[in-house]
N, CA, C and O atoms as a GROMACS GRO file, in nm:
protein
  300
    1MET      N    1   1.584   0.346   1.096
    1MET     CA    2   1.541   0.199   1.108
    1MET      C    3   1.470   0.239   1.236
    1MET      O    4   1.534   0.296   1.324
    2PRO      N    5   1.292   0.200   1.256
    2PRO     CA    6   1.287   0.190   1.363
    2PRO      C    7   1.329   0.118   1.505
    2PRO      O    8   1.407   0.023   1.509
    3GLY      N    9   1.280   0.163   1.593
    3GLY     CA   10   1.324   0.075   1.722
    3GLY      C   11   1.261   0.106   1.824
    3GLY      O   12   1.223   0.221   1.842
    4VAL      N   13   1.239   0.016   1.902
    4VAL     CA   14   1.183  -0.002   2.011
    4VAL      C   15   1.237  -0.050   2.109
    4VAL      O   16   1.308  -0.151   2.113
    5ILE      N   17   1.185   0.066   2.252
    5ILE     CA   18   1.250   0.023   2.391
    5ILE      C   19   1.143  -0.061   2.466
    5ILE      O   20   1.021  -0.042   2.463
    6LEU      N   21   1.214  -0.162   2.538
    6LEU     CA   22   1.109  -0.229   2.622
    6LEU      C   23   1.099  -0.179   2.744
    6LEU      O   24   1.200  -0.145   2.804
    7LYS      N   25   0.968  -0.166   2.802
    7LYS     CA   26   0.941  -0.093   2.923
    7LYS      C   27   0.925  -0.220   2.979
    7LYS      O   28   0.906  -0.334   2.936
    8PRO      N   29   0.944  -0.133   3.154
    8PRO     CA   30   0.926  -0.230   3.241
    8PRO      C   31   0.841  -0.322   3.258
    8PRO      O   32   0.723  -0.290   3.271
    9GLY      N   33   0.872  -0.431   3.262
    9GLY     CA   34   0.780  -0.554   3.321
    9GLY      C   35   0.678  -0.574   3.177
    9GLY      O   36   0.568  -0.628   3.180
   10GLU      N   37   0.738  -0.520   3.060
   10GLU     CA   38   0.667  -0.540   2.921
   10GLU      C   39   0.705  -0.710   2.872
   10GLU      O   40   0.812  -0.771   2.871
   11ALA      N   41   0.576  -0.745   2.836
   11ALA     CA   42   0.611  -0.903   2.767
   11ALA      C   43   0.732  -0.875   2.648
   11ALA      O   44   0.762  -0.759   2.621
   12LEU      N   45   0.795  -0.984   2.585
   12LEU     CA   46   0.888  -0.957   2.450
   12LEU      C   47   0.778  -0.990   2.374
   12LEU      O   48   0.778  -0.902   2.288
   13GLU      N   49   0.671  -1.072   2.350
   13GLU     CA   50   0.586  -1.061   2.258
   13GLU      C   51   0.512  -0.901   2.231
   13GLU      O   52   0.502  -0.835   2.128
   14SER      N   53   0.485  -0.886   2.316
   14SER     CA   54   0.423  -0.725   2.290
   14SER      C   55   0.524  -0.618   2.216
   14SER      O   56   0.484  -0.546   2.125
   15ALA      N   57   0.656  -0.616   2.263
   15ALA     CA   58   0.756  -0.504   2.248
   15ALA      C   59   0.745  -0.554   2.037
   15ALA      O   60   0.731  -0.474   1.945
   16ILE      N   61   0.758  -0.694   2.030
   16ILE     CA   62   0.802  -0.752   1.930
   16ILE      C   63   0.647  -0.692   1.821
   16ILE      O   64   0.663  -0.635   1.713
   17ARG      N   65   0.550  -0.712   1.864
   17ARG     CA   66   0.400  -0.665   1.818
   17ARG      C   67   0.443  -0.500   1.783
   17ARG      O   68   0.451  -0.469   1.664
   18ARG      N   69   0.469  -0.400   1.884
   18ARG     CA   70   0.506  -0.315   1.863
   18ARG      C   71   0.636  -0.283   1.776
   18ARG      O   72   0.637  -0.168   1.732
   19TYR      N   73   0.694  -0.325   1.758
   19TYR     CA   74   0.804  -0.301   1.655
   19TYR      C   75   0.744  -0.345   1.528
   19TYR      O   76   0.770  -0.270   1.434
   20LYS      N   77   0.669  -0.450   1.500
   20LYS     CA   78   0.610  -0.460   1.372
   20LYS      C   79   0.538  -0.368   1.306
   20LYS      O   80   0.546  -0.329   1.189
   21ARG      N   81   0.445  -0.327   1.424
   21ARG     CA   82   0.393  -0.228   1.385
   21ARG      C   83   0.440  -0.072   1.369
   21ARG      O   84   0.363   0.015   1.330
   22THR      N   85   0.546  -0.054   1.396
   22THR     CA   86   0.633   0.059   1.358
   22THR      C   87   0.682   0.044   1.235
   22THR      O   88   0.650   0.129   1.152
   23CYS      N   89   0.778  -0.080   1.191
   23CYS     CA   90   0.776  -0.117   1.079
   23CYS      C   91   0.690  -0.097   0.964
   23CYS      O   92   0.728  -0.048   0.858
   24GLU      N   93   0.588  -0.132   0.986
   24GLU     CA   94   0.475  -0.126   0.920
   24GLU      C   95   0.404   0.001   0.868
   24GLU      O   96   0.339   0.020   0.765
   25LYS      N   97   0.439   0.082   0.972
   25LYS     CA   98   0.392   0.248   0.961
   25LYS      C   99   0.521   0.299   0.859
   25LYS      O  100   0.494   0.301   0.739
   26SER      N  101   0.626   0.331   0.891
   26SER     CA  102   0.742   0.338   0.836
   26SER      C  103   0.734   0.279   0.671
   26SER      O  104   0.798   0.324   0.576
   27ARG      N  105   0.655   0.190   0.667
   27ARG     CA  106   0.668   0.159   0.518
   27ARG      C  107   0.803   0.067   0.483
   27ARG      O  108   0.822   0.023   0.370
   28ILE      N  109   0.896   0.044   0.597
   28ILE     CA  110   1.013  -0.071   0.522
   28ILE      C  111   0.959  -0.199   0.475
   28ILE      O  112   1.018  -0.224   0.369
   29PHE      N  113   0.869  -0.300   0.505
   29PHE     CA  114   0.787  -0.425   0.406
   29PHE      C  115   0.755  -0.368   0.308
   29PHE      O  116   0.781  -0.443   0.215
   30ALA      N  117   0.721  -0.294   0.279
   30ALA     CA  118   0.711  -0.219   0.136
   30ALA      C  119   0.805  -0.214   0.068
   30ALA      O  120   0.794  -0.260  -0.045
   31GLU      N  121   0.878  -0.181   0.092
   31GLU     CA  122   0.962  -0.105   0.067
   31GLU      C  123   1.084  -0.223  -0.011
   31GLU      O  124   1.142  -0.225  -0.120
   32VAL      N  125   1.080  -0.314   0.114
   32VAL     CA  126   1.159  -0.463   0.082
   32VAL      C  127   1.118  -0.534  -0.019
   32VAL      O  128   1.203  -0.569  -0.101
   33ARG      N  129   0.980  -0.573  -0.037
   33ARG     CA  130   0.905  -0.603  -0.124
   33ARG      C  131   0.944  -0.559  -0.256
   33ARG      O  132   0.988  -0.630  -0.347
   34ARG      N  133   0.921  -0.421  -0.258
   34ARG     CA  134   0.928  -0.314  -0.373
   34ARG      C  135   1.059  -0.388  -0.445
   34ARG      O  136   1.059  -0.437  -0.558
   35ARG      N  137   1.171  -0.385  -0.350
   35ARG     CA  138   1.315  -0.396  -0.412
   35ARG      C  139   1.330  -0.527  -0.399
   35ARG      O  140   1.442  -0.554  -0.356
   36GLU      N  141   1.272  -0.606  -0.415
   36GLU     CA  142   1.340  -0.796  -0.377
   36GLU      C  143   1.363  -0.831  -0.522
   36GLU      O  144   1.428  -0.935  -0.534
   37TYR      N  145   1.324  -0.768  -0.650
   37TYR     CA  146   1.373  -0.770  -0.778
   37TYR      C  147   1.402  -0.645  -0.830
   37TYR      O  148   1.379  -0.534  -0.780
   38TYR      N  149   1.472  -0.681  -0.966
   38TYR     CA  150   1.489  -0.545  -1.047
   38TYR      C  151   1.367  -0.529  -1.121
   38TYR      O  152   1.299  -0.626  -1.154
   39GLU      N  153   1.334  -0.402  -1.152
   39GLU     CA  154   1.215  -0.344  -1.217
   39GLU      C  155   1.242  -0.272  -1.303
   39GLU      O  156   1.260  -0.151  -1.286
   40LYS      N  157   1.252  -0.354  -1.451
   40LYS     CA  158   1.289  -0.204  -1.529
   40LYS      C  159   1.202  -0.084  -1.535
   40LYS      O  160   1.082  -0.078  -1.511
   41PRO      N  161   1.289   0.017  -1.573
   41PRO     CA  162   1.199   0.130  -1.600
   41PRO      C  163   1.058   0.151  -1.684
   41PRO      O  164   0.973   0.228  -1.639
   42THR      N  165   1.031   0.069  -1.824
   42THR     CA  166   0.954   0.069  -1.830
   42THR      C  167   0.816  -0.016  -1.745
   42THR      O  168   0.701   0.028  -1.737
   43GLU      N  169   0.862  -0.138  -1.690
   43GLU     CA  170   0.767  -0.189  -1.617
   43GLU      C  171   0.739  -0.087  -1.513
   43GLU      O  172   0.622  -0.078  -1.474
   44ALA      N  173   0.821  -0.015  -1.466
   44ALA     CA  174   0.750   0.087  -1.331
   44ALA      C  175   0.691   0.164  -1.402
   44ALA      O  176   0.596   0.216  -1.343
   45ARG      N  177   0.705   0.199  -1.514
   45ARG     CA  178   0.645   0.306  -1.592
   45ARG      C  179   0.486   0.255  -1.608
   45ARG      O  180   0.394   0.334  -1.588
   46LYS      N  181   0.466   0.141  -1.638
   46LYS     CA  182   0.368   0.100  -1.710
   46LYS      C  183   0.253   0.059  -1.586
   46LYS      O  184   0.130   0.060  -1.593
   47ARG      N  185   0.359   0.015  -1.450
   47ARG     CA  186   0.264  -0.002  -1.332
   47ARG      C  187   0.217   0.153  -1.229
   47ARG      O  188   0.119   0.173  -1.158
   48CYS      N  189   0.298   0.213  -1.252
   48CYS     CA  190   0.225   0.344  -1.237
   48CYS      C  191   0.119   0.453  -1.331
   48CYS      O  192   0.046   0.548  -1.300
   49PHE      N  193   0.147   0.397  -1.440
   49PHE     CA  194   0.026   0.463  -1.533
   49PHE      C  195  -0.124   0.307  -1.488
   49PHE      O  196  -0.245   0.330  -1.492
   50ALA      N  197  -0.092   0.239  -1.471
   50ALA     CA  198  -0.231   0.191  -1.418
   50ALA      C  199  -0.264   0.187  -1.294
   50ALA      O  200  -0.349   0.110  -1.250
   51ALA      N  201  -0.192   0.284  -1.217
   51ALA     CA  202  -0.220   0.250  -1.068
   51ALA      C  203  -0.268   0.441  -1.091
   51ALA      O  204  -0.307   0.505  -0.994
   52ALA      N  205  -0.260   0.484  -1.185
   52ALA     CA  206  -0.330   0.652  -1.236
   52ALA      C  207  -0.444   0.580  -1.275
   52ALA      O  208  -0.546   0.592  -1.207
   53VAL      N  209  -0.444   0.502  -1.379
   53VAL     CA  210  -0.592   0.508  -1.431
   53VAL      C  211  -0.702   0.422  -1.298
   53VAL      O  212  -0.823   0.438  -1.304
   54LYS      N  213  -0.664   0.371  -1.231
   54LYS     CA  214  -0.767   0.304  -1.126
   54LYS      C  215  -0.766   0.439  -1.046
   54LYS      O  216  -0.881   0.464  -1.010
   55ARG      N  217  -0.680   0.530  -1.009
   55ARG     CA  218  -0.715   0.606  -0.927
   55ARG      C  219  -0.822   0.731  -0.958
   55ARG      O  220  -0.900   0.798  -0.889
   56SER      N  221  -0.778   0.726  -1.125
   56SER     CA  222  -0.911   0.775  -1.205
   56SER      C  223  -1.055   0.749  -1.195
   56SER      O  224  -1.152   0.806  -1.145
   57ARG      N  225  -1.031   0.636  -1.264
   57ARG     CA  226  -1.153   0.527  -1.252
   57ARG      C  227  -1.260   0.552  -1.108
   57ARG      O  228  -1.380   0.582  -1.104
   58LYS      N  229  -1.149   0.524  -0.986
   58LYS     CA  230  -1.241   0.528  -0.897
   58LYS      C  231  -1.296   0.694  -0.811
   58LYS      O  232  -1.387   0.712  -0.730
   59ARG      N  233  -1.194   0.793  -0.873
   59ARG     CA  234  -1.252   0.937  -0.860
   59ARG      C  235  -1.394   0.969  -0.915
   59ARG      O  236  -1.487   1.030  -0.862
   60LEU      N  237  -1.384   0.908  -1.043
   60LEU     CA  238  -1.503   0.926  -1.167
   60LEU      C  239  -1.650   0.831  -1.066
   60LEU      O  240  -1.758   0.879  -1.034
   61MET      N  241  -1.604   0.710  -1.043
   61MET     CA  242  -1.729   0.640  -0.919
   61MET      C  243  -1.750   0.707  -0.860
   61MET      O  244  -1.869   0.736  -0.874
   62ARG      N  245  -1.675   0.800  -0.743
   62ARG     CA  246  -1.745   0.836  -0.677
   62ARG      C  247  -1.754   0.944  -0.652
   62ARG      O  248  -1.757   0.991  -0.538
   63ASP      N  249  -1.760   1.012  -0.767
   63ASP     CA  250  -1.820   1.178  -0.848
   63ASP      C  251  -1.930   1.155  -0.887
   63ASP      O  252  -2.030   1.224  -0.867
   64ASN      N  253  -1.919   1.025  -0.964
   64ASN     CA  254  -2.087   1.055  -1.062
   64ASN      C  255  -2.124   0.882  -1.064
   64ASN      O  256  -2.074   0.794  -1.134
   65PRO      N  257  -2.238   0.872  -0.951
   65PRO     CA  258  -2.325   0.736  -0.942
   65PRO      C  259  -2.330   0.709  -1.084
   65PRO      O  260  -2.274   0.607  -1.123
   66MET      N  261  -2.399   0.796  -1.182
   66MET     CA  262  -2.429   0.714  -1.301
   66MET      C  263  -2.320   0.649  -1.368
   66MET      O  264  -2.343   0.558  -1.448
   67PHE      N  265  -2.224   0.680  -1.347
   67PHE     CA  266  -2.071   0.592  -1.422
   67PHE      C  267  -2.087   0.438  -1.380
   67PHE      O  268  -2.089   0.352  -1.467
   68LEU      N  269  -2.096   0.413  -1.278
   68LEU     CA  270  -2.113   0.283  -1.196
   68LEU      C  271  -2.284   0.225  -1.255
   68LEU      O  272  -2.310   0.104  -1.259
   69ALA      N  273  -2.363   0.307  -1.288
   69ALA     CA  274  -2.488   0.211  -1.375
   69ALA      C  275  -2.474   0.170  -1.519
   69ALA      O  276  -2.532   0.082  -1.582
   70LYS      N  277  -2.349   0.283  -1.567
   70LYS     CA  278  -2.305   0.220  -1.722
   70LYS      C  279  -2.222   0.126  -1.737
   70LYS      O  280  -2.224   0.042  -1.827
   71MET      N  281  -2.124   0.137  -1.627
   71MET     CA  282  -2.043   0.036  -1.619
   71MET      C  283  -2.139  -0.107  -1.622
   71MET      O  284  -2.120  -0.190  -1.712
   72LYS      N  285  -2.253  -0.130  -1.507
   72LYS     CA  286  -2.291  -0.212  -1.486
   72LYS      C  287  -2.349  -0.320  -1.602
   72LYS      O  288  -2.327  -0.441  -1.617
   73ARG      N  289  -2.450  -0.205  -1.691
   73ARG     CA  290  -2.513  -0.240  -1.826
   73ARG      C  291  -2.431  -0.281  -1.922
   73ARG      O  292  -2.471  -0.348  -2.016
   74LYS      N  293  -2.294  -0.240  -1.905
   74LYS     CA  294  -2.194  -0.246  -2.036
   74LYS      C  295  -2.204  -0.447  -2.028
   74LYS      O  296  -2.219  -0.526  -2.121
   75HIS      N  297  -2.192  -0.467  -1.913
   75HIS     CA  298  -2.091  -0.591  -1.887
   75HIS      C  299  -2.232  -0.715  -1.934
   75HIS      O  300  -2.211  -0.836  -1.933
   0.00000   0.00000   0.00000
């Protein structure tokens, strides 16, 4: 669990901001959101597969500018 030590003369608001930033960097809020409800193993696999497809499409577009032109013509 991240912690923040209050510096001498530091306002409480800025310490809270620093705490929120450290929590965000350590991905605590994302973990809480992910564990908010039970996700079935099949749903998790489906989500991971969709993320992999998205990453591969993104890589394709970055590496091959013609891919983007084809996708625009298709629609």
